[in-house]
C-alpha positions as CSV (number, residue, x, y, z in Angstrom):
1,M,18.4,16.2,-10.2
2,K,19.8,19.6,-9.3
3,R,20.7,20.7,-5.8
4,K,18.9,23.8,-4.6
5,L,20.6,25.9,-1.9
6,E,18.9,28.3,0.4
7,A,20.4,31.8,-0.3
8,C,20.5,34.7,2.1
9,Q,19.4,38.0,0.7
10,N,21.4,40.4,2.8
11,E,23.8,43.0,1.3
12,S,22.8,42.2,-2.3
13,I,22.6,44.3,-5.4
14,N,20.6,42.9,-8.4
15,G,20.9,39.5,-6.7
16,A,24.7,39.6,-6.5
17,T,26.6,39.8,-3.2
18,K,28.8,42.8,-2.5
19,K,32.3,41.7,-1.7
20,R,35.5,43.5,-1.0
21,A,38.3,42.6,-3.5
22,L,41.5,41.8,-1.7
23,P,44.8,43.0,-3.2
24,L,47.2,40.3,-4.3
25,K,49.6,41.0,-1.5
26,N,46.9,39.9,1.0
27,I,45.7,37.1,-1.1
28,V,49.1,35.4,-1.4
29,D,49.2,34.9,2.4
30,H,46.0,32.8,2.2
31,F,47.4,30.3,-0.3
32,R,50.5,28.1,-0.2
33,D,53.8,29.5,-1.2
34,G,54.6,29.7,-4.9
35,L,51.0,29.0,-6.1
36,F,50.9,32.2,-8.1
37,D,54.3,31.8,-9.8
38,E,54.0,31.7,-13.5
39,T,55.9,28.3,-13.7
40,Q,53.3,26.8,-11.3
41,L,50.4,28.2,-13.4
42,L,51.8,26.9,-16.6
43,Q,52.4,23.5,-15.0
44,Y,48.8,23.1,-13.8
45,R,47.4,24.5,-17.1
46,K,49.4,21.9,-19.1
47,A,48.1,19.1,-16.8
48,Y,44.6,20.4,-17.0
49,L,44.5,20.6,-20.8
50,S,45.8,17.0,-21.2
51,S,43.6,15.4,-18.6
52,E,41.1,12.7,-19.3
53,P,38.2,11.7,-19.6
54,Y,37.5,15.4,-19.8
55,K,39.5,18.4,-18.7
56,H,40.0,18.7,-14.9
57,G,42.5,19.9,-12.4
58,V,43.8,18.7,-9.0
59,I,45.8,21.1,-6.9
60,P,47.3,19.7,-3.7
61,S,47.9,21.9,-0.6
62,L,46.0,24.9,-2.1
63,I,45.4,27.0,1.0
64,N,47.8,28.1,3.8
65,Q,47.7,25.2,6.2
66,T,47.2,27.3,9.4
67,L,44.2,29.1,7.8
68,L,42.5,26.0,6.6
69,R,42.9,24.2,9.9
70,S,41.3,27.2,11.5
71,V,38.5,27.1,8.9
72,R,37.8,23.4,9.7
73,H,37.7,24.2,13.5
74,E,35.2,27.0,13.0
75,I,33.0,24.8,10.9
76,R,33.0,22.0,13.3
77,T,32.4,24.3,16.3
78,N,29.9,26.8,15.0
79,L,27.9,25.4,12.0
80,S,25.1,22.9,11.8
81,F,24.2,20.6,9.0
82,T,20.9,19.4,7.6
83,P,20.7,15.7,6.5
84,K,19.2,15.6,3.0
85,E,18.2,12.7,0.8
86,T,16.8,12.4,-2.7
87,D,16.9,9.8,-5.4
88,I,20.4,11.2,-6.5
89,Y,22.1,12.0,-3.2
90,R,22.3,11.4,0.5
91,L,24.5,13.9,2.5
92,H,24.6,16.6,5.1
93,Q,24.7,20.2,4.0
94,S,25.2,23.7,5.5
95,G,23.4,26.7,4.3
96,D,24.7,28.9,1.5
97,L,28.0,30.5,2.3
98,A,27.8,33.2,-0.3
99,N,26.5,35.8,2.0
100,L,28.6,35.4,5.1
101,S,29.2,39.1,5.2
102,G,25.4,39.6,5.7
103,L,25.5,37.9,9.1
104,D,25.3,39.9,12.3
105,S,28.6,40.9,14.0
106,S,28.4,38.2,16.7
107,S,28.0,35.4,14.1
108,L,30.8,36.9,12.0
109,A,33.1,37.0,15.0
110,R,32.8,33.2,15.3
111,L,33.8,32.6,11.6
112,P,36.7,34.9,10.7
113,S,38.8,32.3,9.0
114,L,35.9,31.0,6.9
115,L,35.1,34.6,5.8
116,K,38.8,35.0,4.8
117,L,38.7,31.7,2.8
118,R,35.5,32.7,1.0
119,D,36.9,36.1,0.0
120,A,40.2,34.5,-1.1
121,L,38.5,31.9,-3.3
122,Y,36.4,34.6,-5.0
123,S,39.1,37.3,-5.2
124,S,39.9,38.7,-8.6
125,D,43.5,37.3,-8.5
126,F,42.5,33.7,-7.8
127,R,39.6,33.8,-10.2
128,S,42.0,34.9,-12.9
129,W,44.3,32.1,-11.9
130,I,41.6,29.5,-12.2
131,A,40.3,31.0,-15.5
132,Q,43.8,30.7,-17.0
133,V,44.4,27.2,-15.9
134,A,40.9,26.0,-17.0
135,D,40.7,28.2,-20.1
136,S,37.2,29.0,-19.0
137,G,36.9,32.7,-19.7
138,P,36.2,35.4,-17.1
139,L,34.6,34.3,-13.8
140,S,32.2,36.3,-11.6
141,G,33.3,37.6,-8.2
142,Q,29.8,38.9,-7.3
143,K,27.8,35.7,-7.8
144,T,29.3,33.4,-5.3
145,D,27.9,29.9,-5.0
146,M,29.3,27.6,-2.3
147,A,28.2,25.3,0.6
148,I,29.8,22.8,3.0
149,N,28.8,19.2,2.3
150,V,29.6,16.5,4.8
151,Y,29.5,12.8,3.7
152,T,29.4,10.2,6.5
153,P,29.3,6.4,5.9
154,G,26.5,5.5,3.5
155,D,26.4,9.0,1.9
156,H,26.8,9.4,-1.8
157,L,26.1,11.6,-4.9
158,L,25.1,9.8,-8.1
159,C,26.0,10.7,-11.7
160,H,25.1,14.2,-13.0
161,D,26.8,17.0,-15.1
162,D,26.4,20.0,-12.7
163,V,24.7,22.1,-15.4
164,I,22.5,24.7,-13.8
165,G,22.1,28.3,-15.0
166,T,25.3,30.3,-15.4
167,R,27.8,27.9,-13.8
168,R,31.2,27.9,-15.6
169,V,33.6,26.1,-13.2
170,S,32.8,23.5,-10.5
171,Y,35.2,23.0,-7.6
172,I,35.7,21.0,-4.4
173,L,38.0,22.0,-1.6
174,Y,38.5,19.1,0.8
175,L,38.4,19.6,4.6
176,T,38.9,16.0,5.7
177,D,40.8,15.4,9.0
178,P,44.4,16.6,8.4
179,D,45.7,14.4,11.2
180,K,44.1,11.2,9.9
181,P,44.9,11.1,6.2
182,W,42.0,9.8,4.1
183,R,42.4,6.4,2.6
184,P,41.1,5.6,-0.9
185,E,39.4,2.3,0.4
186,W,37.1,4.5,2.5
187,G,35.4,5.7,-0.7
188,G,34.2,9.3,-1.1
189,A,36.2,9.8,-4.4
190,L,35.2,12.2,-7.1
191,R,34.7,10.0,-10.2
192,L,34.6,11.2,-13.8
193,Y,32.7,9.5,-16.6
194,P,33.9,9.3,-20.2
195,L,31.5,9.8,-23.1
196,E,30.6,7.1,-25.6
197,K,30.0,8.1,-29.2
198,R,26.8,6.8,-30.9
199,Y,25.5,7.5,-34.3
200,R,21.9,8.3,-35.3
201,H,20.8,8.0,-38.9
202,S,18.0,9.9,-40.5
203,S,16.8,10.8,-44.0
204,D,16.1,14.2,-45.4
205,I,13.2,15.1,-47.7
206,Q,15.4,14.1,-50.7
207,G,15.9,10.6,-49.2
208,D,19.6,11.1,-48.5
209,V,20.8,9.4,-45.3
210,K,22.3,11.7,-42.7
211,E,24.5,10.5,-39.9
212,E,24.6,12.4,-36.7
213,E,27.1,11.8,-33.9
214,V,25.7,11.9,-30.3
215,K,27.4,11.4,-27.0
216,T,26.2,9.7,-23.9
217,P,28.1,9.0,-20.7
218,S,29.6,5.5,-20.2
219,P,28.0,3.5,-17.3
220,E,31.5,3.1,-15.8
221,W,33.8,5.9,-14.6
222,T,37.5,6.0,-15.7
223,K,39.0,8.5,-13.3
224,S,38.8,8.4,-9.5
225,I,40.2,11.3,-7.4
226,P,40.2,10.4,-3.6
227,P,39.7,13.2,-1.1
228,E,42.8,14.7,0.6
229,F,42.9,17.6,3.1
230,N,43.5,20.9,1.4
231,Q,43.2,19.5,-2.1
232,L,41.2,21.4,-4.8
233,S,39.6,19.5,-7.6
234,F,37.9,21.5,-10.4
235,F,36.6,21.3,-13.9
236,A,34.7,23.4,-16.5
237,V,31.0,22.8,-16.4
238,Q,30.1,21.4,-19.9
239,P,26.5,20.5,-20.7
240,G,26.2,16.8,-21.6
241,E,29.9,16.2,-20.9
242,S,31.1,16.9,-17.4
243,F,29.4,13.8,-15.8
244,H,30.7,12.8,-12.4
245,D,29.6,11.4,-9.1
246,V,30.8,11.1,-5.5
247,E,31.6,7.5,-4.5
248,E,29.8,6.3,-1.4
249,V,31.7,6.8,1.8
250,Y,31.9,3.1,2.9
251,H,30.9,1.8,6.3
252,R,33.7,0.3,8.4
253,S,33.8,-3.5,7.8
254,E,33.4,-5.8,10.8
255,G,36.7,-6.1,12.6
256,A,38.3,-3.1,10.9
257,E,40.3,-0.7,12.9
258,Q,38.4,2.0,14.7
259,D,40.9,4.8,14.4
260,D,39.5,6.3,11.2
261,G,37.9,9.5,12.6
262,G,34.4,8.2,11.7
263,R,35.2,8.6,8.0
264,V,33.8,12.2,7.7
265,R,34.3,13.5,4.2
266,M,33.9,17.3,4.7
267,A,34.4,19.6,1.7
268,I,33.5,23.1,0.4
269,S,31.7,22.6,-2.9
270,G,30.9,25.5,-5.2
271,W,30.8,27.0,-8.6
272,Y,32.2,30.0,-10.4
273,H,29.6,31.7,-12.7
274,I,29.9,33.9,-15.7
275,P,30.5,37.6,-15.0
276,Q,27.4,39.6,-13.9
277,R,26.4,43.1,-15.1
278,G,29.0,45.7,-14.0
279,E,31.9,43.2,-13.7
280,D,34.9,42.9,-16.1
281,G,34.1,40.4,-18.8
282,Y,30.4,40.9,-18.7
283,E,28.7,40.3,-22.0
284,E,25.2,41.4,-22.8
285,G,23.0,38.4,-23.6
286,L,25.7,35.9,-22.6
287,E,23.5,34.4,-19.9
288,R,20.7,33.8,-22.4
289,R,23.1,32.2,-24.9
290,V,24.7,30.0,-22.2
291,A,21.2,28.8,-21.1
292,A,20.2,28.1,-24.7
293,K,23.5,26.2,-25.3
294,S,23.0,24.2,-22.2
295,S,19.5,23.3,-23.1
296,L,20.5,22.2,-26.6
297,A,23.4,20.1,-25.4
298,Q,21.2,18.4,-22.9
299,L,18.6,17.7,-25.5
300,Q,21.2,16.3,-27.8
301,G,22.7,14.2,-25.1
302,N,19.4,12.9,-23.8
303,V,18.9,10.4,-26.7
304,D,16.4,7.9,-25.4
305,E,17.0,5.6,-28.4
306,F,20.4,4.7,-27.0
307,D,19.2,4.0,-23.4
308,E,19.2,0.5,-22.1
309,P,17.0,-1.3,-21.6
310,Q,14.6,-0.2,-24.3
311,V,10.9,-0.9,-23.9
312,V,10.0,-4.1,-25.7
313,R,6.3,-4.5,-25.7
314,H,5.1,-8.1,-26.1
315,Q,1.7,-8.7,-27.6
316,Y,-0.4,-11.7,-26.8
317,P,-2.3,-14.0,-29.1
318,A,-6.0,-14.3,-28.5
319,T,-5.8,-18.1,-28.5
320,V,-3.2,-20.8,-28.6
321,P,-3.9,-24.3,-29.6
322,N,-3.0,-27.4,-27.5
323,A,-3.2,-25.5,-24.2
324,T,-1.8,-28.4,-22.1
325,T,1.6,-28.3,-23.8
326,E,2.0,-24.7,-24.9
327,L,3.1,-21.8,-22.8
328,H,-0.1,-19.8,-23.4
329,P,-3.3,-21.5,-22.3
330,K,-6.4,-20.4,-24.3
331,L,-7.5,-16.9,-23.4
332,D,-11.2,-17.4,-22.7
333,T,-13.7,-14.7,-22.7
334,E,-15.3,-16.0,-19.5
335,D,-14.8,-14.0,-16.3
336,E,-13.0,-16.8,-14.6
337,L,-9.8,-18.8,-14.9
338,S,-10.2,-22.0,-17.0
339,E,-8.9,-25.4,-16.0
340,A,-6.0,-25.0,-18.3
341,D,-5.2,-21.6,-16.8
342,L,-5.2,-23.0,-13.3
343,D,-3.1,-26.0,-14.2
344,F,-0.4,-23.7,-15.6
345,L,-0.5,-21.1,-12.8
346,L,-0.3,-23.8,-10.1
347,Q,3.2,-24.7,-11.4
348,F,4.3,-21.3,-10.0
349,M,1.7,-19.6,-7.8
350,D,0.5,-20.2,-4.3
351,P,-3.0,-21.7,-4.6
352,K,-4.5,-19.2,-2.2
353,Y,-4.3,-16.5,-4.9
354,L,-6.2,-18.6,-7.4
355,T,-9.6,-19.1,-5.6
356,P,-12.5,-17.2,-7.1
357,D,-13.3,-15.6,-3.8
358,T,-9.7,-14.3,-3.4
359,V,-9.6,-12.9,-7.0
360,E,-12.9,-11.1,-6.4
361,Q,-11.7,-9.6,-3.2
362,L,-8.5,-8.5,-4.8
363,Q,-10.4,-6.8,-7.5
364,E,-12.6,-4.9,-5.0
365,L,-9.5,-3.9,-3.1
366,F,-7.7,-2.7,-6.2
367,A,-10.7,-0.7,-7.3
368,D,-10.6,1.2,-4.1
369,E,-6.9,1.6,-3.7
370,S,-5.3,1.3,-7.2
371,S,-2.6,-1.0,-5.8
372,L,-1.9,-4.3,-4.2
373,R,0.9,-5.9,-2.3
374,L,0.9,-9.7,-2.1
375,A,3.1,-11.7,0.2
376,D,4.3,-15.3,-0.5
377,F,3.1,-15.1,-4.0
378,L,4.9,-18.1,-5.4
379,S,4.2,-21.6,-4.1
380,K,6.4,-22.7,-1.2
381,S,8.3,-25.3,-3.3
382,Y,9.1,-22.9,-6.1
383,A,10.0,-20.1,-3.7
384,Q,12.5,-22.4,-1.9
385,T,14.1,-23.5,-5.1
386,L,14.3,-19.9,-6.3
387,H,15.7,-18.7,-3.0
388,A,18.5,-21.2,-3.0
389,Y,19.3,-20.6,-6.7
390,I,19.7,-16.8,-6.3
391,L,21.8,-17.1,-3.1
392,A,24.1,-19.5,-4.9
393,A,24.3,-17.4,-8.0
394,E,25.1,-14.2,-5.9
395,L,28.0,-16.0,-4.3
396,D,29.3,-17.3,-7.6
397,L,29.0,-14.0,-9.3
398,R,31.6,-12.6,-7.0
399,N,34.0,-15.3,-8.1
400,P,35.3,-14.5,-11.6
401,N,35.9,-18.2,-12.3
402,A,32.5,-19.5,-11.2
403,E,29.9,-21.2,-13.5
404,A,27.4,-18.4,-12.8
405,Q,29.6,-16.0,-14.7
406,T,28.7,-17.9,-17.9
407,E,25.1,-18.4,-17.0
408,F,24.5,-14.7,-16.4
409,S,26.7,-13.5,-19.3
410,R,23.7,-12.5,-21.3
411,W,22.7,-9.9,-18.7
412,R,23.5,-6.4,-19.8
413,L,24.3,-3.2,-18.0
414,A,21.6,-0.5,-17.9
415,R,22.7,3.0,-19.1
416,P,23.2,5.9,-19.2
417,P,24.3,6.4,-15.5
418,H,22.6,9.8,-15.1
419,K,19.3,7.9,-15.4
420,H,20.1,4.4,-14.0
421,R,22.6,1.6,-13.6
422,F,21.8,-2.1,-12.9
423,Q,22.2,-5.4,-14.6
424,Y,19.2,-6.7,-16.5
425,Y,17.8,-9.3,-18.7
426,Q,14.7,-8.6,-20.8
427,G,11.8,-11.0,-21.1
428,E,11.2,-12.9,-24.3
429,I,8.0,-15.0,-24.8
430,T,8.9,-18.6,-25.5
431,S,6.4,-21.3,-26.4
432,N,7.0,-24.7,-24.9
433,L,7.3,-25.5,-21.2
434,D,8.7,-28.9,-21.5
435,S,11.6,-28.1,-23.9
436,S,12.7,-24.7,-22.8
437,P,16.5,-24.5,-22.4
438,E,16.0,-22.1,-19.5
439,D,14.1,-24.5,-17.2
440,K,17.1,-24.7,-14.8
441,N,17.5,-21.0,-14.7
442,Y,14.7,-20.2,-12.2
443,I,14.8,-16.5,-12.8
444,L,14.4,-16.7,-16.5
445,R,11.8,-19.4,-16.2
446,L,9.7,-16.9,-14.1
447,L,10.4,-14.1,-16.5
448,N,9.9,-15.8,-19.9
449,Q,7.4,-18.5,-19.0
450,F,5.3,-17.4,-16.0
451,F,5.1,-13.6,-16.1
452,A,5.1,-13.6,-19.9
453,S,2.2,-16.1,-20.1
454,V,-1.4,-15.3,-21.2
455,A,-2.5,-17.1,-18.0
456,F,-0.7,-14.7,-15.7
457,R,-2.0,-11.7,-17.7
458,K,-5.5,-13.1,-17.4
459,W,-5.2,-13.6,-13.6
460,L,-3.8,-10.1,-13.3
461,S,-6.6,-8.7,-15.4
462,L,-9.2,-10.5,-13.2
463,S,-7.5,-9.4,-10.0
464,T,-7.5,-5.7,-11.0
465,G,-10.6,-5.4,-13.1
466,L,-8.5,-3.9,-15.9
467,K,-8.3,-4.8,-19.6
468,L,-4.6,-5.3,-20.3
469,G,-2.7,-5.1,-23.5
470,G,1.0,-6.0,-24.2
471,S,3.6,-6.3,-21.5
472,N,7.2,-5.2,-21.0
473,L,9.2,-7.5,-18.7
474,T,12.7,-7.2,-17.2
475,A,14.7,-9.1,-14.6
476,R,17.1,-6.8,-12.6
477,R,20.0,-7.2,-10.3
478,F,21.1,-4.1,-8.3
479,R,24.7,-4.7,-7.2
480,R,25.6,-3.4,-3.8
481,G,27.9,-0.3,-3.9
482,M,27.0,0.2,-7.6
483,D,23.4,0.4,-8.8
484,Y,20.2,2.5,-8.7
485,T,17.6,4.2,-10.8
486,L,16.9,7.9,-10.7
487,A,13.4,9.4,-10.5
488,T,11.6,9.3,-13.8
489,A,8.0,10.4,-14.4
490,Y,5.4,8.4,-16.4
491,E,4.4,10.7,-19.2
492,N,1.5,9.0,-21.0
493,D,-2.0,10.3,-20.6
494,E,-3.4,6.8,-20.1
495,P,-2.3,5.0,-16.9
496,Q,-0.3,1.7,-17.0
497,L,-0.3,-1.2,-14.7
498,E,3.1,-2.0,-13.2
499,F,4.3,-4.8,-11.0
500,T,7.4,-5.6,-9.1
501,F,8.2,-9.2,-7.9
502,G,10.8,-9.2,-5.2
503,M,13.5,-11.9,-5.4
504,T,16.1,-10.6,-2.9
505,P,17.1,-13.5,-0.7
506,T,19.1,-11.6,1.9
507,K,17.8,-9.8,4.9
508,G,18.9,-6.7,6.8
509,W,17.2,-4.2,4.5
510,E,14.9,-3.0,7.3
511,A,15.4,-2.6,11.1
512,P,14.9,-5.9,12.8
513,E,11.7,-4.8,14.5
514,D,10.2,-3.8,11.2
515,E,11.4,-6.7,9.0
516,D,9.0,-9.5,8.3
517,D,10.0,-13.1,7.7
518,I,10.0,-12.1,4.1
519,D,11.1,-15.3,2.6
520,G,8.5,-17.5,4.3
521,I,11.0,-20.4,4.2
522,E,13.2,-20.5,7.3
523,E,10.5,-19.3,9.6
524,G,7.6,-21.2,8.0
525,A,5.6,-18.0,7.6
526,E,4.4,-18.7,4.1
527,N,0.8,-17.5,5.0
528,D,1.9,-14.2,6.5
529,V,1.0,-11.0,4.7
530,V,2.9,-7.7,4.5
531,D,2.6,-5.7,7.7
532,G,0.0,-8.1,9.2
533,D,-1.1,-11.6,9.8
534,R,-4.0,-13.5,8.4
535,S,-6.4,-14.5,11.1
536,S,-8.6,-16.7,8.9
537,E,-8.7,-18.3,5.6
538,D,-11.5,-15.9,4.5
539,E,-9.5,-12.7,4.9
540,I,-7.9,-11.0,1.9
541,P,-4.2,-12.2,1.7
542,A,-2.9,-8.8,0.6
543,E,-2.3,-5.2,1.6
544,S,-3.1,-2.3,-0.6
545,L,-1.0,0.8,-1.0
546,R,-2.4,4.0,-2.5
547,A,-0.4,4.8,-5.7
548,K,-2.3,7.6,-7.5
549,T,-1.8,11.3,-7.6
550,K,-5.4,12.0,-6.6
551,G,-6.9,11.2,-3.3
552,Q,-3.9,9.6,-1.6
553,S,-4.0,9.6,2.1
554,K,-1.4,11.4,4.1
555,G,0.8,9.3,6.4
556,S,0.4,6.1,4.3
557,S,2.7,3.2,4.8
558,G,5.2,4.7,2.3
559,S,6.3,7.7,4.3
560,S,6.3,5.8,7.6
561,A,8.5,3.1,6.2
562,L,11.0,5.8,5.1
563,E,10.9,7.5,8.5
564,K,11.6,4.2,10.2
565,A,14.6,3.6,8.0
566,R,16.1,7.0,8.6
567,P,19.5,6.5,10.3
568,E,19.6,10.1,11.8
569,A,16.7,9.2,14.0
570,G,18.9,6.7,15.9
571,L,16.0,5.2,17.8
572,D,14.1,2.0,17.5
573,K,10.3,1.7,17.8
574,N,10.7,1.4,21.6
575,G,12.6,4.7,21.9
576,G,16.0,2.9,22.5
577,P,19.2,3.3,20.5
578,S,19.0,1.7,17.0
579,E,22.0,0.1,15.4
580,H,20.2,-0.4,12.1
581,I,22.0,1.0,9.0
582,D,19.9,2.2,6.1
583,V,21.4,0.5,3.1
584,G,19.0,1.8,0.4
585,G,17.6,-0.4,-2.3
586,H,13.9,0.5,-1.6
587,E,11.6,1.3,-4.4
588,V,9.7,4.6,-4.1
589,Y,6.7,6.0,-5.9
590,M,6.1,9.8,-5.5
591,A,3.4,12.1,-6.6
592,A,4.2,14.7,-9.2
593,E,5.3,18.1,-7.7
594,D,3.4,21.3,-8.2
595,P,5.1,23.0,-11.1
596,S,5.2,26.2,-9.1
597,S,7.0,24.6,-6.2
598,T,10.7,25.3,-5.6
599,A,11.2,22.0,-3.7
600,D,13.5,19.3,-5.0
601,P,11.0,17.0,-6.7
602,A,12.6,13.8,-5.4
603,Q,13.6,14.9,-1.9
604,Y,11.8,12.5,0.3
605,K,13.8,12.6,3.6
606,S,14.8,15.6,5.6
607,S,15.3,16.7,9.2
608,A,11.7,17.1,10.1
609,P,11.0,16.5,13.8
610,T,10.2,13.0,14.8
611,G,6.5,12.2,14.5
612,E,5.8,14.9,12.0
613,D,4.9,14.1,8.4
614,E,7.9,15.1,6.2
615,D,6.4,14.9,2.8
616,D,3.0,13.6,1.8
617,S,4.0,13.3,-1.8
618,I,5.4,9.8,-1.1
619,L,2.8,7.4,-2.3
620,F,4.6,4.3,-1.0
621,S,8.0,2.7,-0.6
622,T,8.9,-1.0,-0.4
623,P,12.2,-2.4,0.7
624,P,13.9,-5.3,-1.1
625,N,12.0,-8.4,-0.3
626,F,11.6,-12.0,-1.4
627,N,8.4,-13.6,-2.9
628,H,6.3,-10.4,-2.7
629,L,4.3,-9.0,-5.6
630,S,3.5,-5.3,-5.7
631,V,0.9,-4.1,-8.3
632,V,0.4,-0.4,-9.0
633,L,-1.8,1.6,-11.4
634,R,0.5,4.4,-12.3
635,D,-0.9,7.8,-13.4
636,K,0.7,10.4,-15.5
637,G,3.4,12.4,-13.7
638,V,4.1,9.8,-10.9
639,L,7.8,9.5,-10.2
640,R,9.4,6.1,-9.6
641,F,13.0,5.2,-8.5
642,V,15.1,2.5,-6.8
643,K,17.4,4.0,-4.2
644,Y,21.2,3.4,-4.5
645,V,22.2,0.1,-2.9
646,S,24.9,0.7,-0.3
647,Q,28.0,-1.5,-0.2
648,K,27.0,-2.2,3.4
649,A,24.0,-4.3,2.2
650,K,24.2,-8.0,2.9
651,G,23.5,-8.8,-0.7
652,D,22.2,-7.5,-4.0
653,R,18.6,-6.4,-4.8
654,W,16.9,-8.8,-7.3
655,D,13.5,-8.3,-8.8
656,I,11.4,-8.8,-11.9
657,I,9.4,-5.8,-13.1
658,G,6.7,-5.5,-15.7
659,D,4.2,-3.1,-17.0
660,F,1.1,-3.6,-19.0
661,A,-0.8,-1.2,-21.3
662,V,-4.2,-0.5,-19.9
663,E,-6.9,-0.6,-22.6
664,D,-10.3,1.2,-22.4
665,F,-9.5,2.8,-19.1
666,D,-12.6,4.4,-17.4
667,Q,-11.7,7.8,-15.9
668,E,-15.2,8.5,-14.6
669,G,-14.6,7.1,-11.1
670,D,-11.4,9.2,-10.6
671,G,-13.2,12.3,-11.8
672,E,-16.0,11.9,-9.3
673,E,-13.5,11.3,-6.5
674,A,-11.5,14.4,-7.5
675,E,-14.6,16.5,-7.5
676,A,-15.6,15.3,-4.1
677,D,-12.1,16.0,-2.7
678,G,-12.3,19.5,-4.0
679,E,-15.4,20.3,-2.0
680,D,-13.7,19.6,1.4
């Protein structure tokens, strides 16, 4: 996901800002003493060229202290910041600082130090200094690209490589509180990711095997650079190589000292670009070659075959003998669950979802809405056992000597980090309920026996009215302070049916007034439904959520849930102060963006006034929950992601996800609906 900044258009020629080049004698006064000495330059160049995991530089005390303190004061006094949140970041941002000279005289009068700093950073002398240290080649002084980013507790920026357009060098100049030195345990560090070498083998037309080396980022960083007032961190932008993130700024723990200045990580972030037409170092056609090289590098680095987890599509047998002892009861052709189906499903499911009337009502609801959300899906007894099992496992997993470390040793780490990171275990269809070695592992029993069964697929097929093919099943653990998935679009022409079963035993993911008794255990609310109560045995025990790109209604429960969780609002549902902290972890489905739109395709929160719809592209969002099953028919282009789980969360997010191929899907109903919508 690439950040887009609003750019002023004043005082520009061919899209490049006019700027006065300051002579060296004036520039020196803006930087610390001795910075431009040759010995200093050679020292920083040597350190840069030998740095790991890729070449980067760290320059302490870059700017004259008096000037930078004045800059910080002007920013805090005169600039405003917009909270922004996408799948990849959450932060507060100023407008583009490239065209400060285009402001009116009264505005400029309030920002004289900031203007001096901008001109100094993009002066010919300092650009030359950076280019020599970073061995980057000439840098543009016309095309400036900088903004002020503020990270407060909970804010973060996930893994990416900074490659957009003609960027050549990326930099961060920190403006943290100079009188309260930043502590590494507060987070907010710039973290650099090494590359892992993988090898792909292919055969040419003669049959000779060819080995090709490809590189992907490791899921773990190896270099962490904490913020420090007046420190410059920088690196050359390298497609497919310069992967980095910004560590979450951590919330203050209970009982921690209050004198931390609020942990406000302020910094000027920007880029130096290749020279523009008319500048020294300009090369005709270089911009085109840089773009082509970037595209090629990204394609070579985007090797899906080395992603984890891979899709493992399980196919189902039509019949299985001896249905009373085998995992897969006979898959009947009748439009109802057989006695063997019911006997098996009752070992796991709440009986209320197995009655013919309920299944029929679910099918009608799904036909209208293309999605379902079912509360208290498992039986109360199994849910209680699962709840206790995951709580105990989560505690043990934080103890390196605990038994759970061995039990969960087969779980792997999803990669690469510019797509996702979480721990996972993929489903594998076993055959005998009575002798399965995983009976005591209640997560894997659900994964490999219940959700992988023919009986569950048959129930799901009856409840949705869809003919289902093979399944792809995965159990996931999103560790707090670590894990997420970034937005990916479903690319196949035929839709697929997806489900998420929530297994998160901890609460605190929503504001107290919005949070249901999601486990149905302590509160005895096993018959409650999501966002509502059942008033009679005859009502449908489910809530549907629209999840298609066509015909979705604006203001559905997805966007309202996001607005309620927004910490900037600072109000509870009664208009009083809210102490709830948004800790992420929610799963979001979003409609595909219009290709002509310049909006960030996964930006789902902004500073829209309270009560106004921010973005009707959100189809729905569900927070981490326990014993809820969400079912979604996902169309081509629909984005899906799980928001980064904050370290402030009370626990980890646990779930089981699955998707089923949909066979013989009938598009006629959608076409009629789309035609009707077009007439309005």
